[in-house]
N, C-alpha and C positions, 0 to 999 in steps of 0.2 A: 312651393305652390306656383310661384311666378313662372318658372320655366315650363311647368306643365300647362299653364294657360296659354303660353306662347306656342307650345307644341300643338295644342288642340286648335288654336286659331289657324295655324298653318295647315292643319289636316282637314279643315272644313273644305267642302267642294269649292274650287276656285271660281266656279261660275256664279257664286253668290256675290262676287266683287267685280262687277263688269265695268268699272269706271273707265278702264283704258280700252274697252272694246267699242268698236263701231256699232252703233245701234241700228237695228234693221228698221226700215220704213217701207210702207207700201209703194209699189211702183207708181210713178206719177202718171196721171192722165190715162187711167185704164179705160180703154174704149168699150162701148156697150157690147161690141162683138167679142170682146175678151173677158166678159163678166164671169165666166165659169173657169175656175182655176184647175180643179182636178176631180176625179171620182174614184171611189173604192167600192168593191162589190164582193159578195160571196154567193154561192148557190148551194143550198142544203135541202135535201129531201124535196126537190122540185119547187123550192121557193127561192126566188131571186130577191136579194136585198142590195140596194145600191144607195150610197150617200154621195151627193154632188156637193162640192165645196165651192162657194161663190166668193168673189170679192164683194166689197160693200155695195149694196143696192143704192143707187143715187137718185136724188130728186123724186120724180113721180114714176120711176120705173116700177113695173108690177112685181109683186112677190110670188106670182104663180110661175110654175115651171113644169115641163113635161118630160117624160122618158119615152123615147121612140125606138123602134127596131125596124130594120130593113127587111121587108118580106121577100118572098120568092120572085116577085116581079120587080124588085129593086126599088120599091116605094117605101117611104117612111110611114110607119103606123104607130100611133100613140097607144101605149100599153098602160101608162099610169100618169097621173098628174098630182101635184102636191104644192103646198105652200113652202116658201123658204122660211126657215126658222131663225128668229133673232133672240138673244145674241148668238153670234157665230156664223150666221149666213149659210146654213146647211139645208139641203133638201133631201128628204128621205123617201125613197121609192121602195115599193114591195109588190112583187108580181108572183101570184101563186099559180100552180099547175104549169110551171115552167118546164119546157121540153129540154132536158139537159143532154140529149143525145145529138144535138145540133150546135154548131158554132154560129153565133148570131152577131151581126154588127148592130151596135146601139149608138144613140146619141142623146145627150141632154140638151133640151132647147129652152131658151129664155127670150121672151118678148119678140119671137120670130127674128131675132138678130144674132144672138149668141148660140153657137152649136159646139158641143164638145163630144167627140166621137171616140169609140173604142170597140173592143171585141169581148163578148161574153163567150168564154171557151166552153166547149162541150166537155162533159164529164169524162176524164181519162181512165175510166174504170177498166178498159180493155188493155191499157198499156202494161207491159210486164214490169217496167221500172217507173216508179213515181218519184219525182224530184221536188224537194222542198229547198228553197233558199231562205236563209235566216240571217237577220240583222239586228243590231242593238246599238244604243248610245250614239245618237246622231248630233253630237255637239256641233253647233255652227258658229260659235264665236271664232273670229279669225285667229286668235292666239291659240285656240284649241285645235286648229287644223281642220275645222269642219266647214269653213266657208269657201274652201277651194272646190274645184270641180269634182263631181261624182261620175264623171264620164267613164272612168275605169270600171266602176260597178255596173253602169248601164250597158257598156259594151259587152261585159261578161254575161249579163243576164240575157241580152239579145241572142248571144250565141248558145247559151244553155237552154233557154226557153223552159224555165221551171214551171211545174204544174201548180205551185202555190208559193206565195211570198209570206213571210212571217217577220214582223217588226215587233220585238218583244218589250219595247219600252224606251223611254227617253228619246222619243222622236223630236221632242222640243226641250231645250235646255233653258230658255229664258223663263224666269220665275214670275213674271207679271204680264207678259204679252203672248200668251199661248196662240192667239189667233194669227198674229203676224208671222210667227215662226212656224206655225202649222202650214200656212200658205207657202212658206219657203220650202218646207219638207215636200209639199205637193209639187212645187215647181221642179225640185231636184229629182224626184223619183216618179213623177207622173207618167213619164214615157213608158215605164214598165208596168206600173200598177193599173193603168187604164185598160190594159189587155189581159191582166192576170188576176185571178182570185187572190185576195190579200187579207191577212189577219193583222190588225194593229191593236195593241193593248197598251194603255198608258201606265207609266211608272211614276216614281216620286217627282222627278223634275218636271214631267208633263203637268202635274197638278200644283206646281209652284213651291215644292218643298225640297230640302236637302235630302231628307230620308222620310220614309212613310211607314208608320205602324198605324194602319187605318182604324183599328179598334171599333169596327162596326159602324163607322161613320160619325162618331161623335165630333164635337167642335174642338179643334186643337188650339193650343195657346201659343205655339211657337213654330216657325218655319223649319227649325231643326228636326221637328217631328217627335221628339222624345216624349212629349206629353201624351202621344197617341191621338189619332183622329186627323181631321183635315183643317188646315189653317186658313186657306183661302175662302172667300165668300162662297156659299154653297152654289150660287148660280155660275160661278167660275168653274167649279168642279163638274157641274152638270154639263156645261158647254164643252169642256174637254172630253168627257165621256161620250157625249152626243156626237161630236165630230169624229172621234177615233173608233167608236165601237158600235154605232147604231146600224152599220151594215153587216154586223155579225149575225149568225142565226139567233133566233129568239132565246132569251135567257131561260135556263132550266126552271128557275123559280124567280119571277120578276118582282117579288115583294121588295119595296125599298128598305134601305137601312136608315139609321138615324139621320136627321136633317132632311129627309126625303131624297137622299142620294140613291141613285139606281144601282143595279147590278147588271153584269153582262156575262157571268160565267155560264158556259154552254158547251155544246159539242158541234163539230163540223164533220160531216162525212163527205169525202171527195176522193175520187179515184181509187176506191177500195180501201182507203185509210180513214180511220176514225180518230179525230183529234179532240181531246178534252182541253178547253181553254179556261185557265184558272185565273183567279184574282188573288194571288198569294200575298198581297199587301192589305187588302181591304178589311179583312177580319182579324188581322194579326194584332195581338195585344200590345199596348203601349208600354213604355219602360217605367214611367213615373209610378212610384208606389211599389214597384217590384224589384228593380235592379239598382241596388245601392251597395256601395263599399266605402267604409269609413265615412258614412253619412252623405255621400255624394251619389247622384244618379249617373250611371255610367252609360256611354254610348259604345264604348269599346274598352278592351282590357289591354293595357300596355305593360303590366307587371307580370312577369312569368311565374312569380311565386303564388299567384291567385289560382285556386282550384275552381275552374269555371263550372264544375258540376253543381256547385252551390246555387247557380243561377237557373237551374231547371225547375220551373214552376209548373207543376202538373196541370193546374187549372188554366194556365195561359194558353191562348189560342194561336194557331198558325193559320190553317185554312178555314177554321170555323166549322161548326157542326153542319151548316147548310151545304157547304162544298164537299165535305166528307160524305154526306148522304148522296149528293149528286154523283160522286165517284163510284160509290157502291152500285148505284143503278146503271151507270154508264158501263161498268165492268161487264155486265151480262148482256148488253145490247150489241149484238154483232151483225145486225141487219146491214147488208151492203158493205161489210167491212171484213178485211182479211188480217189487218194489223192495226195496232193502236199506238198513240203517242200522246203524251201530256205536254202542253205548252204553258209556260208560266213566265213571270217576270225575271225571277232568279232561281238558281238551283238550290237543292235542299241540303246545303252544307256550307261551310266557309271554305271556299276554294282558293284562297290566297292567304299569305301570311306576311307580305310586305306591301306597303301602301305609301304612295306619295312620291314626289320628285326626288327626295333624298333617301328613299329606301328605309323608312322607319318600320320596324317589326311590330306587327299588331298580333296579339295572342288570341283575341276573340273580338269579333265584330257583330254586334247585336242586329245590325241591318241585314246581315246574311241570314238565310233560312236554315242555318244550323241551330238557331235559337227560335223558339223554345224547343229544347231537345225532345220532350214528350210529344209536343205537337208535330215536330219534324218526323218522328217515328210513326205516328199515326198516319201522316200523309203518305209516307213510303210504303207502309203496310197496305194501304188502300190501293195505291198505284200499281204495285207489283202483281196484284191479283189478275190484272189484265195483260201481263207481260209487256207493259208499255215502257218504251224509252222516254226520256224527258229532254226537252229542248228549251233553253232560256238564254238570258243575256245578263245585263246589269253590271257584272263584275269587271268589265273591260278586258278580261283575261280569258282567252280561249282555253277550255279544259275538257277532257273526257274523264269522268269519274264514275266508278261503280260503287254504289252506295251499300251500306250494311246497316242492319238494325240489331238483330241478335248476334249475327256473325258477320265477319267481313264478306262482302259480295253476295249477301242473301236478298238484295233488292236490285233495282234497275240501274241502267246506265243513264247518265246525264251528259248532255253536250251544252256547254256554255260557249256561245259564240263571241269572238272578239269584237271590240267596239268599231263602229264605222269610223269614228275619229277619236283618238285616244290621248287626251291631255293628262288625265289623272291615272298614273300608272299603278298597276298592281302586279305582283308576281308571286310564285310559289317556289320556295327554296328552304325546306326544313333543314335544321342543323344536322340531323341524322338521316342516313339513307332509309328509304322505305323497305319494309320487310317483304319477302317473297316476290321480289322484282323478277320480271322476265329477263332472260339472259341478254346481257349487253344493253339493258335499258338504263336511262339516266338515273342518278341517285334520287331525284325528286319524284320518281314513280314508285309504285308499290303500295303496301298497306301502311296507313297512318291513322292516328286519331286527329281530327280537326280541332280547332280552338275550343270547341264545346265538348270534346271527348267523344264525338261521333265517329263511328267506324267508316272509313273511306278507303277505296283502292284507286289510286291515281294512275291513269293509263297514259295520258299525254297532257302537256301544258305548252302553250304558245308564249313562253316567257320572253320579255324584251331582254336583249343582251346589255351588259354594262356599257360598252361603247355607245350603243344606241341611246341609252338613258342619258349619258353625259352630253351627247350631241343635242338632245332636246328637239329633234326635228319632228316632222309630221308623218302620218300614214305609215308606210312600211317601216320607218325607223322607230315607231313606237308600238309595234305589235298590234296595229289596227288590222281590220279585215272583215271577213264574213264567213258564214258556214253554209255548206251544202250537205243535205241528207238525202241519200238515195235508198229507196225501198224496193228491193227485188221481190216481187210478189210470188214468183214461181218457186223460189227456194227459201222465202221468208228470212232473208238477210237484210241488214241495215248497214249502210256504209256512211261514215261521218268524214267529211272533208273540211279542212280549215285553211283558208286562203288569205294571204296578205293583200293589201292594197297595191295598186299599180302592177298587177300581175295578170297576164293573159292565161286564163285557165284552160284554153283550148290548145295552147302550145305545149307539146310533149316535154319540152325542156323546163317548163315552169315547175317550181317546187312548192309544195305546201309547207306549213309550219312543221317543225320536227315532231315526229310521232304519228302524223297523219299520212294517209287515210287509215281509218280503223274500221274493220268490218266485224259485226256481231250477228249472232242468230237471234231471232225473235225471242226464243225461249231462254236466252241468256239473261233476260231481264227478271227472271225469277228462278234461280237455281236452288234446288232443295237437295243439299248434300246429306248423306246418311239418313235419308227419309224412309218412309214406309209405303209399300206398294199396294195399290188396289188391283183388281183383276184386269187383265189385258182385254181391250175392247176390239172386236172385229165388227165393223160397221158396214152395212150394205151399200151406203153411198159415201163418197169421199168428201173430205174437207168440211166435216160437220163441226158444230159448236159443242164442246164438252165442258160442262160446268160441274164442279165438285163442291158439295156443301157438307157442313157438319150436320149429321142426321138429327141431332137433338136441339141445337140452337138455330139451325137453318142458316148459319153464317156462311157466306161464300168463301171458299178457300182459294179458288181460282177459276177463271173462265177463259177458254181459248178456242179459236177456230183452228182445228188440227190440220195437218197436211196428210193426205192419203186416207186410208180406211182402217188403220190399226193404231192404237194408242194405249199406253199403260200409264194411268195417272199415278203420280208420286205425291204424297202428302207429308208434312213435316212432323206429325205426331201420330202415335197410336190412337185408335178410336174407331167409331162407327160413322160411316159417311154415306151420303146419297149422291148419285150421279145423274145428271140430266144430259141427254144427247139429242141434238137437233134443235130446231126452232119452231115456234108457233104451234099449230095444231098437230104437226107430225112429231113433236118432241116426245121422246121416250124417257121413262124414269126407272132407275134402278135404286131401290131403297135398302138402307141398312146393310151396307157392305163393310166388312171388317178390314182394316189396314194391317198388313203383315210385313215383316222385314223382307221376306221372299214370298211372293205370291205367284203361283204358277197356274192359277185359274184363268180360264178364258171365257168371256161372255159374248155370245152372238147378238148383235143389235140390228133389228130390221127397221129401216126408216121408210115410211110410205112415200 
């Protein structure tokens, strides 16, 4: 037992023991003209939401602030005013009826002394290629390699000019001083986020925990997280979510959870892409009372003889009923959208099997979204209906994985981006080669069962090499980096890129991590092999939305904005189906169509 306890102590996230780290403090003597640190914004359905992050308001300085835009005559015009919220010193602006067809200069003003300027970009809906830059795990402890310059990332983003930035969690690693380290995040990345729509979602370290099973917001009893719920004072959690998520589009259902903690799961439409933003930790069931072996609560399985299928608790939640309902409604909402993507904190599998500095093999990790298995499958079954790929972080390890539920590869692709700074190493190296690998592909690719016996097809992994692990250096030497996702709207293809730190991505000689780039088709995210055909549709107008439903239960089978004017739906089972073609009042309905192995019928559809 003693050696197990020592092992578990070693495997706890090292940033829980910061005694040898230099503590971060506020810059001294912040001048009134520098009172505004940074700002985050999004524009969704002609609503601009912007959060300005302030340094502490001092003495008798006012708590009022304004948002201004530069008009055609070059004059600054106030479009909103608000109070700075404490704790956290955040100001939240909202402007409706925003004209997203124009690029606009903005500034946040405080006390007619401090001015923070940036650009609200115009909606890039006309661009053929939409570019998303994705980041995760911004540890800034010096020994973690995070307190060194982010200049390489900023330089690459200035050259790339992405249409959207996504920070998937762990923007802050300090577990008691979110505000101080959040300001540091803003100083590090403010140069790019001030001019670019940005999605930030908090993960476990952001809310002061080693791991997080949110359990619907209940009060947690331990920072390890295994009890389920939130350990930190509720005002701490609220301040974190207020700072990181209040600039996102309005929540789908804003009803608070336990302790009055809010929610932020929502969707963002930008540039012809619809993003579902999930909270895959918030409703996830805690481990206490569910996950035991030999009388002990497990956080991970280190014994290969344990059959982890025994830990699948059907009533345990992953996304929770509320978010599954949101995904079902989002699936059929294609207004101003050609392609869809799900953004979450981590991917829906266990994408590594070694963890820690000394390479200890872990057979199952309950922090990963491979557990609970039933909840994981429900999530993937909902997500694949919209032919969405998935982008997340958290694991520190860059991966491309095609998920499976009933069969290998029958759900979507996920891209887990590598950590911005990577102290806690993970990698993927199963003892046996994957099945059905592509010719010449590494042995760690192909078809596997993850630690919870979920079906996965591994396409690429940004594993650190053994010499790099031994060296223990930072950044490029520890498989750190970031992800780029390119959406080609003309051919509905998605390209995933995985770049290391200290790399110039504009240099043709620069290399991505092994296995990247990877390009997939939109429809690869829900491949139905050996399915049943519905009649071929000849539609009078191109690129219409086609939604297929079970004729008796009205359950959505899938929904897709097709390319062109012809489309033959394929469904996984025999049965009677209904088809909806088009949107709004012009939508046409075809009721009670029988699926057949070979269906040679053609239906002409006229859209007004």
